[in-house]
N, C-alpha and C positions, 0 to 999 in steps of 0.2 A: 484727554483726561477721562478717567473712569468715573462711573456714576458715584461711587463712594467719595472720590476726590471732589466731584462737583458739589455733592451734598455738604461735605465738610467745609468747602469754601463758602457756600451759601449760609451755613450756620455761623461761620466765623464772622461774616459780614452782616449778621442779623437780617437776612433776607426774609421777606414776608412768606407765610406758609404756602400761599398759592404758587410762588416761584419754585419752592421745593417740590410741591405736588406735581408741577409741570415736568420737572426733571425725572421724577420717579415714574410718572405716567408714560413718558417717552421711552424710558428704559424698559418698562413692562411691555409696551407695544412692540419694540424691537425684539424683545425676547420671544414673544409669542409668534412673531413673524418668521423667526428662524427655527421654530420647533421641528419642522420637517427635516432640516439638516441635522439638528441635534438628535433626532430619532435615529437617523442612519448611523450616527457615531456612538450612540449610547441608548439602546432601547431596552425594553423589559423593565425589571425592577430598578436597574441602574438609572434609567431615565427618570423614574418616579422619585428616586432619592435626589438626583440632580435638581429636579423641579422643586422638591421640598426645600432644599437648601437655598434655591433662588428666592422662593417666597419668604423664607425665614429672613434672608438678608434685607429684603425690601421692608418687611415689618420692623426689623431692628433699626433700619435707617429712619423710618417714619417716627419710631419711638424716640430715637436720638434727637430728631428735630423738635419734637414736642417738648422734650425735657429742656432743651435750650430756650425754646420760646417761653416756657412756663417759669423757669428759674433764672434765666439769664446767667450772669457771672456768679450767682450764688448757688449754682447747681450742686446738689449733694451727690454722694456716691449712689450708684444705681441700686445697690443692695439695701440702702437706707430708705429708698422710696417704697412704700408698702403696696406695690403693684407688681403683679407677675402675669406675663402673657403666656398662655398655655394652648398648645395645639391639641385638637380633639379628633376623634374618629380616624378616618383614613389618613388625614393630615398628620395626626399623632403617630400613626404606624409607619409613616413615610411611604404610603401607598396611594396617595391622593391622585386621582385622575387629573389630567391636564386641564379639563374643562369643568371640573367639580368646583362647587363653592368651597371657600376656605373657612373651615370651622375653627373659631378661636374662642377661648374662655378667658375673660379678664377677671382675675381674682385680686381682691384688695383687702386691706385690714384697716379698720377705723382707728386712726391715730391723730391726735390733736396736732395741728400745724401743717397737715397735708390734706389737700382737697383731692383725694384719690379719684373720686367720680369725675371731676373736671378733667383730670389727666386722661382718664380712659376715654371720655367723650372726645377730647382733642385727637387722640390716636385714631379713633374710629372715623372721624370726619376726614382725617388725613388719608387714611387707607381708601375710603370711598372716593375721595378726590383723585386718587391715583388710578381709579378704574378697576380696583380689585372687587370681586364678588365675595363679600364677607358674610358668613353666618356666625353670629356671636352670642355669647352669654356673658352676663356680668353678675358676679356673686361675691359677697363677703365671705372670707374663708370659713367663718364659723357656721355658715348656713349650707355648706356643700353637702354634708351628710343628709340633711333633711330634704334638700332638693333632689338628690339622687334617689332617695327612698321613695319619693313621690311619683317618679316616672322611670320605667325600666330603660327607655331609650336614652335618657340623660345619664343613667348609671352606666350603661354600656359605653357611651362616648367618653365618660370620665375614666373608665378603665384603660383607655388608650391614650391617656394624657402624656404630653411630652413638653418639656421646657423649651420656650423660644427665647424669651428675654425677660428682664425685670429682676426683681429681688430673689436671690437664691435663698435668703433666710425665709422668706415667705413660701418659697417652693418646698422647703422642708416641711412646713406645716401642711401644705397642700398634699404632699405625698402621704403624710400620716393620715389625713382625712380619707384619701383614696384607698389606702389599705383598710381602713375601717369600713369603707363602703363595700369593698370587694368581699370582706369577711362576713358581712351582714346577710343572713338568710341565703347562703350560697345555693342550697338545693332548690329552693323556690325559683331563684334566678335562672338556674340551668334548665329546669323543667320548662319555664316560660320561653326561653330562647330556643330550645329544641322544638317546641310546638310552633313557634313563629317560623322556624326554618321549614318545617313540614308544610305549612300553609303556602310558603313561597314556592315549594316544589310543585304543589298542586296547581298553583296559578301559572307558573312558568316551567312546564315540563321541557325536557330536552327535545328540541325540534330543529328543523333546518334553518330557522331564524332564532337562534338561542339568545336568551338574555344573559349577558356575560357577568352581570353583577348579582342579580337576584334569582336567576334560574338554576335549575339542577346542574351541579358541577361548577357553578359560578363562584364569585368571590365571597358571597355570603356563606357558602359551605366552609371555606377556609377560615372566615371570621369566627364561625361557631366553634371550630376547633380551638382557635386562639382564646376566645372568651372563656370556654370551659377550662382550658389549660391554665389560664391566668387565675381563674377562681380557685382551682383545686391545688395548683402547684406553684403559683406565682411565677410561671414561666414567662420570660420576656418575648418569646416567639415560639412557633411550633417546633422548630429544630431542637429547642432545649427542653422539650417534654421528656419524661423518663424513658429509658431505653425499652422497657417492657410495653410502653404505649406506642412509641414511634421508633421503628427499626431503621437503621441507617440506609439500607438498600431501598426500602419503601420510600423514605424521604427523598432520595435522589430522583426516583421516578416521578414522584409528586412534584418536586421542585422544577424539573424539566417541563412538565405539563403546565405548571403555574406560570413559569417564565414566558411561555408562548402566549398564554392568555393576557398577561400584562402587556406584551407587545401588540397583540391584536386590539386590545381596548384603547391603547394609546393611539394606534394608527387610525382607529375608528373615529376618535375625537378630533384628530388632526384633519382627517379628510372632510368631516362634516362641519368642522369649526364650531362645534357645540357638543353638549353632553347628551349622548344617546347610547344606551347600553345594549340595544337590540341589534344584533348583527343581521341586518336584512339582506336579502338576496341581491338587491340592486346596488348595495355598497361593496359587494365582494370583489369585483374587478379592480377597483382602485386600492382597496386594502391589501389584496393579494399581491398587487404590484409593489406596494410599499415594503412588503415582507420578502421581496425577491423572487416571486413566482412569475413565470412567463405570462404574456397576455394572450392566453388561449383558453378555451372552454375546459379542456382536460385538466390543465394546471389549476384553474380556479376551483374545479370540483375536488381536486387533490388537496388544495388549501383548506376548503371547508371540512373535508373529511378529517384532516389533521386536527382542526380546531375541535370538532365534535369528539374525536378520540381523546383529546386533552381534557375536555369537560367530563367525559366518562371517568377518566383516570383520577381527576381531582375529586369527583364525587365519591368514587369508590374508597379512596384512602381516607377522606374526611369521615365517611360513614364508619369505617373500621375503627378509626381513632376515637371518634365520639362514642361509639359503642363501648370501647374498652374503658373509657373514663366514666361512662354512666355505670359500668359494672362496679366501680369502686364505691358508688353511692347507693348500690342496691336498687337501681332503677330499671334493671332488666325485666323485660316482659316475656322472655323466651326461656326462662330457666327450667320450665317443665317440659320443654321440647325434647323428644327422644334423642335428638342429635346434639343436645347442648354439651354433653360431656363425652362426645364421641368424635373428636377431630380425626379426619382421615389421614393416613400416612401415605397413601398412594392414590392416584387418580382412579384406579379400579375400585378401591374402597369407597371413594366419593360417589362414583356412578352407581354402584350397587346400593348404597345407603339412600341416595336420592330417589332411585327407582322404587324403593320399598316404602319410603315414608309416606304417611297419609296427610301430614300437616306440611303443606308446601308453601304456605303463606308467610310463615315466620321462621324461616331457616336461620339459626343463630349465626351471627357475624363471625364468631370464633370458628365455626365449621367452614364458613366461606373463606376466611383468611387461611385456614389450614389447607383447603382445597386449592387455593391460588398458589400457595407455596409448593404444592406437589409438582407444579410445572417446572420448577428448577431441577428437580431430581428425576422426573419421569418424562419420557418421550412417548407420545401417543403411538401405539402400535396396533397391529391387526387383532391382537388378543383382547383389545378394549372395545372393538366394534360391536360384538354381541350385546354389550351393556348399553351402548349408544342406541343400537337398533331397538332394544327393549323399551327405551324411553318413548318411542313413537307408538308403542302399544298401550301406553298409559293414557287414561282418559283426560289427563291434565298435562300433556306434553308442553303446552305453551308456557305454563308457570315455571317448568324446569328450565326451558331454554331461555326464558326471560331472566332467570336467575344467573345463567351463564353469561348473558349479555351484560347485566349489571356488574358482574365480577370481571368484566373484560376478558372472558375466557371463551366466548362463542366461536371465534375463529380457531381456537385451539381444539375445542371439542368437535367442531364441524369444519375441517380445513377448507372446504369449498366456499365457506362464508368469508374468507379472509379479505377479498377485494371489495365486498359489498357491505360489510358490517356498518360502516359510517358513511357510505357513499350517498351524496345528496342527489336529488333529482330536480333539474331545472326545467321541467317540461310544462309547468303551468297547470298540471293536472294532479299529480301526486302531492300530498301534503306532508309526507314523511320521507325520511331517508330509506334507501332500499332495505337496509337491515331492519328498521322498525316496521316498515310495510310488510316485510316477509314474516316477521313475528306476529303481526296483527292478522295476517292471512291465516296463519296456523290457529290463532285464537278464534277467529270466526268459523273455522272448520270444526272446532271443538265446541262452539257455543252457537249453534244454528238456531235462529229465532223463528224461522218459517217451518210450520208443522209438516208441510209436504216434503220439504228438503230434509227435515229430520228423518222422515220415514225412508227416504232414499238412502241416507247415510247409514242408518242402522240396519238397512237391508243388505249392506255389504258384509263380507266376511271380515274377521279381525285382521287378517293379512291385508285385505283390500283397504280397510280403514287406515291401517298404519302406513301403507304405501301412499294413500291419498294425502295423508298429513305430511309425509315427506315431500310430496309433490308441491303442496301448498307452501311449505317452508322454503323450497329451493326453486320455485317457479321463475324467479327473477335473478337466479344465481349467475346468469350470463351477462348481466349489466356491467358497464364499466370497461368493456372490451371493444375492439374495433369492429368485429363481425356482429351480425344480427344477434341480439341477446337471446332470442328464443332458440336459435340453432345452437349457439354455444351452451346455453343453459341445459338443453336436452342432452348434449354430449357429456357435460359435467355430471348431471344427475345420473345418467346411466352408469357411468364409471363408479360413482360413489354408492349408488344403490347396490351395485354388484359387490363392492367391498363390504357393505353391511350384511350381505347374504340374502337379499330378496330374490324371489323366484324370477326366472328370465321372462316368463309371460307377463308378470306384473311390471317388470322393468320396462318392457316394450310398451305397455299401456301408459305408464308414467312418462315415458319418452314422448309419446304422441301428445299427451295432455300438455306438457311443457312447450313442445314445438308449436302448438296451436292454441296456447292458453288465452290469447286475446280474441280469438275468432268469434266465439259466441257473442261477446259484448259488441263487437264490430257489426256483425250481421244483424243482430237484433235492433240496434239503434240506427243503422245507416242504410240497410238494404230493404227491399220489398219482400216481406215475409210471405206474401201470398202469390209469389211467382215460383213455379215449380223448379226452375233452374236454380234459384237461390237456395231452396230447401235441399234439393238433391246434391248440390255442391257441398253443402254443410254436412249432410249425412254421409257423403263419400269419405269425409275425414273421420267422423265418429260413427262407424258403421255397425255398432251393436248397442243394445240398450245399456249395457254396463258402461260403455264409454260415454254414451249420452248422459247417463246419470252422473258420471264422474265429472264431466266438463260443466254440467249444470251446477254441481256443488262447488267446483273450483271457481267458476265465474262469480258465484254469489260471494264466496269468501274473499276473492281478489278485489272485487269492486267495493265490498263493505270496508275493506282495509285501506282504501285510497283516502277516504276522509268523509266528513259528515255529509249526508244526503246524496252521496254518489249513487249508492244502491237505494233507490226510493220506490214508491208505489208505481210510478210510471215505468221506470227501467225494469222493475221486477215483472211487471205485466208483459212487457215486450219479450223478455228472456223466457218467461213461462210459455208464451205463445210459440216462440221458436222451438222450444223443447217439445211441446205438444204436437206441432206440425211435423217435426222430425221423427217422433215416434210413429206417427201415421205413415210417413214415408218408408221407414224401416220395415214396418209390417206389411206394406203394400209392394209385393214383388213386381207387379205389373205397372207400377207407377200410374195410379189412377188419374184420369184427366180431371179437369175442373168440373166438368159436367157430371162425371160419375160420382164424384164426391158430393155434388149438390143433390143428386138423386138419392144418395144414401141418407142425407140430412132430411130430405123431403119425406122419406119413408118413416124416419124417426118422428117427424112432426105428425104424420098421419096416424101414428099409434098413440099419440098423446091425448088424454081426456080433454084437456083445454082446447085442443084443436077441434074436437067434435062439438064443443059447445058454441063454436062460431057459426054464424049463418052460412048456409051452403054457398051463397054468392061470394061471401068474404073468403071462404075456404078456397074457392076456385081462383079468386083474384090473388090471394096470398101465394098460391103455388105458381101463378103466372108472372110473378115479379121477375123482371129481367136481370136484376143485379145478382149475378152468381156469387159475387164476393160476400154478400150478406149471408148466404148459406154456408160459406166456407169459414167465415171469421166469427160468426156469432153462434151462441148456443141455441138450442131449440126454445128454451125458456125466454131468452132475449128476443128471438124472432117473434114469438107469440106476444110478448109485451108490446112490440112495435106495431104489429098488426092490429091488436086490440085498440091501441090509441088512435090508429089511422082511421078506424071505422066510425069514430065519433062524429066526423064531419066538421070539426072545428080545429083551429090551430092549437097545438099542445106543446108544452115544454116542461122539462124537469131539471132542477138545479140540485146537484149532489155535491155538497161541501163537507161531507163526513169523512172522506178518506184523506190521503196525503196530498191530493190535488183537486182542483175544481173540475167537474165534468158537467156538461150541459147537453141534454137531449132535446130535440125538437122534431115535431111532425108538422110540416107545412102543407096547408091545403090550398093556399092562394099565392101569397107572396112572402119572400124572406130576402131582405137586403143583406146578404152575407158580408158584403163590403163594409156596410155601416157597422154591423155587429162586431166584426174583427177589429175594425178601427177603434171602437169604443172599449173593447176588452184587450187591446194590445198590451197593456201594462201587465197582464197576467201571463204572458208568454205562451202562446199556443204551441203545443207539442205534437198533437195528433188530431186529425179530422177525418171523419167518414161521412160521405154523402151518398145515399142510395135512392134511386127512383123506385117508388112503390107501385102505385096504380092510380088511375083517374087523376093524373097530374100531381099526386102527392109525393113529397120527398121526406126522407128521414135524414136528420143531421145529428152527428155526435161530435162534440168538441171537447178535447181534453187539454188542460193547461198545466204548465209546470208549477204554477203557484196556486195557493188556496185563498179563500176569503173567510172573514168572520161572519157569523150568523147575522150580525147587524147590517152587513153589506148586501144581503140577499134581496131586499126590496129594490135597491139601486140596480142590481143586475136584472131583476124582473122588468124594471122600467125600460132598460136598454133593449131587452128582447122584444117587448111590446112595440117599441119604436121601430125595431128592425123588421117587424112584421107589417109595418105601415109605411115607412119611409121608402120612397121610390128612387131617389137620386142622392148621391154624395160625391162631392168633388174629390178627385183622386189626390192622394198625398203628393205634395209638390216636389219632394226632394228624394225620390227613389231613383237610383242610378244602376242600370244593368248593362253589361257588355255582352256582345254576341257570344264570345267564348265562355261565358258563365252559364249559358243555357244549352242543355243537351236533350234531344228528343229521340226516343226509341219506339218506333211503331211496329217493331217485330218482337216486342216484349212477350206477348202471348196472343192467342187467337182473338180474345175479347178486349184486351186492354193494351194501351200504350203507356209510356212513362215520360215524364218530363222531370229532369233534375236541374236545379238552380243552385250553384255554388258561388256565393258572392259575399261581400262585406255585409255584416248584419246591420240592418237599418230599421228604425222605428217605422211601423206601418207597412212593412214589406208584404206580409201575408194579405193584409187588407187590399193593398194595391194590386196584387196578383189576382185575387179572387174577383175584384171589381172588373178587371179586363176579361177574365174567363167568363164571368156572368154575361157581360155585354156581348161577347162573341159567340155565346151559346156553347161553350166548351163544358162538357159534363165531367166534373171532377168526382171520382169515386172515393179516393182517400188522399190524405196529405200527411206526410211525416216531416216534422221539423226538428232539426238538430243544430245547436249552436255551440261553438267552442272557440275561445280566443278571438272573439269578435268576428267570427266567420259563421255564415249561415249555410246550411246544406239542406235544402228542401226537396223532397221527393214526392211527386204527384202521380197517382194512378188515374188514368183517364180512359173513358170509354172510347173504343175504336168506332168512330163515326165520321161522317163526311165533314163535320165542322172542325175536326182537329187534324188528322193525318194529311188530309188533302190541302190544308191551309197552313202548313208549318211555317212557311216564310212570312206569311201575313201575321201570324201570331207572334213570332219572334220580333218582327219589326214593330208591332204594337207595344210589346213589352219594353223594347229599347226606346222607341220614340216618345211614348207617353211619359217616361221618366225624365226626358229632356225638356219637356214643355214647362 
């Protein structure tokens, strides 16, 4: 027996309302349990229509039962009962998501003899008893206009009204009121909805985790087209807008993209069993599988790329159609633009006009639409390449290529971009698709914030600047392929740069930059910058000042484009240090030894007036400091600051919280419990540490942290430092675990220094634990570099070559392992 038949039977036998609710509730449960199967048979918009009709039928059955309960055998005709049930919003459009609330408006008319409010209350309780999530409004028909006028959200919902059940006589009155509502102050309504849509775009930009409803290219974009079309033309849907607004071929492309988004959103809600419109990366495997993609990484990336492409397509056409309708209201802001009345007939005309225009921020949508249409009649040929090349000579190339991206023409204008334009990156590092990241890299190359880097960029010739911008734009063009993306990217770049007509020498430089575009970041953050081998290996790749300048600029732009705070004060300092040391190496044909460089620094110190002001005894002691690295790494001014503080005879420290990260300097005359200090400051995430022996038992410490503190926290940090200068013992952290294969010692690193690297799971208190053991065993740490990524720690220690370390390697390793097990 079907649900309808069961309800009819219960109504006939005057069954209590809870019995009817039980049957309806069971039917709803069974329906939602089979949605996965229904999805495979009828997904996309068809599924939403099926879902709408199912909910309609349940609501109608509930109303039918209420009428029988209220009137018994004296039940009047439905049209005679002054109550109408109206679907609102997405439910009214038959686009309601599977897990969305069901928005209903109960409209009644006050007529003697009918207790309309009691009927509505009964219907509501019945629907709630069934387990439906109902969002409802109750209004007398005469107050609809006033209510809609008071709240734009209510007005918007009423515009999407659809009859479910009840009095059709009353429905006629309702539609008359809705027409009045739509025609009231249409311009103000459209302006408000347009502004609302812009705010949503700012809040939810297109990203690798797009918001399918309210984000750029989501359903709110299509809703805006409908709302404006309904207001201006009383169009029942987008397809029925005038031909001069929506062209048939454009609508077909739009509809294909929208159909995919309907399917993805339905699958998302089925997989999660709840309403969530954010397509998060962790949901993608299950959703891609539901849509027929294979269960492998490549297919899942292809799925997300397709979704992002659909969002771009929906956003593009929505923007074009909204702009065309705004034009009829005189709401255009770009009528004074020189390209407003100059639609291009060919792609050559478009490229030429864009290259010459000064106002790139407000390119008229009519121009963009005409440019898009040129793809149908124009094949990109070699004769167009000079115009494309010229764009890279513009100081605002980013804005032009972003325009092509928004017009979904980027892979048409720059064919190598085709595979990467919407390609996601599931590496836990990049925050944007390859296409967006590449565009942002171009942006940062043109908008350099660092004055030193600005000077380097503007020191290049115009050809070199254009080439470097092309390199920035295409540095990741090899991604999405089986081979190493740097190798493939260099090959693709070289071929494309040759087609554009760049000089062979410049192409060779660009090839090398793309082939090694990650090297500077890697070396600066993960290797010992004060080891000659490290520097000279790096310089072997970038063996001229021009190449060094270029990779420095590219690394800045590339890291800045990854996401917020990737290129920060700390990483900038490391990269600048690598650049500076590499310049010295290039200029030094004989590869000066560490001692020769130290001597050169000592001579600079001896010429400094501040040095002459020091007591002769201190001058002698300063020049006898054994730590060569102090002279290699620090400037003469920094060295003099340290020496001047050390001669005071008391412990000294300085807290610098003015930059992007916290830095602490200390000069210890007696005792410093570094174990205690690092333990207490562990929450600030140590990134770099220098420890230098000075003279007379004094030591200099510099600690740099990834995080900063507020000024109000400085007294707390001061208190910790004072205790570190007096505390003699701290129990080791109890839960640090290291394995032998996670520890590597190199005692051949250099003449004066050995290294120890530890690569392990990141653990709270790790650095405190290590320094406590080193301190106890008398191991002299010179510097420590801390790098963490994806819950992995990679710590690199530079250690003095002495009898306490290299001759006791096994003892030290055993201590590190065994102490963690205690």
